[in-house]
C-alpha angles and dihedrals in degrees: 000000000000125000091250092051090050091051092050090049091049091048092051091049092051091046091053091049092049092049090051091049091048092050091048091049091050091049092048092049091048091050094049095080097057090037091052091048091050093049090049091048093051094045095038092232125137094350118168100223122232122197111266104230092199095052096083093051091045091051091055092048099042121105116221111243101217091176090073134054124197122192112221113199121199125214128179128193129175132201111207134000100343135112107212129172143145120245091233131031095216145352133203111229138175115232108263093025116127111235134184124202124177128217126197119218123188125189104217094189126094088233136065114267137190118220141177131208120217117197128210130183136212124234092034093221089065093064094082091049096050104091117191121197095178128018139154086223091073092081144007116281126219118207124186121230110302091351122158120206136178117220125192127217113200114190148145132206114239109242087227088074107127111265093235091064105092099157131040123188117207109196125184127194113198118198140166114263105236113232095008113136117216111247095245092053092047090051091048091051093053097043110101115237120223 
């Protein structure tokens, strides 16, 4: 085999290896999104909350356990030009009891903004026992320039919560959704002008 033939063979081998590496990297990048969601779901971190369709039925069929009291602490953090806080810092609830807590959100910008709240729970094992019937975290929120809004969170603690959990911290982080167009601006952009 000549030197040139060996070089061409080596080049083809390297090209095949590079194509395999590129395909593997693409596959890994494509798999990261569902993998990230699953890891967040398992750990209870950074989970975009979906409405639990069974929560309302469970709330109607749950007995209130008056022999136990759980302290639920509320924390609010914001990323960007928002003022975000709960009306109360904590409540004492009985497992199975329906509770409502309000949060105030203020858009500090002179423009409309779209935001999303992401909840997290401590201890992590309490996340599956914290059942929300109504929450602003279920969808993105659009606030007009300098608008103030009050958002309710209606929830109950599942009586199956382990007995050693006496305190649950519900923490929300509210942030602007990058690239999201407020509904009124989107409607104005699609309305034909005469």
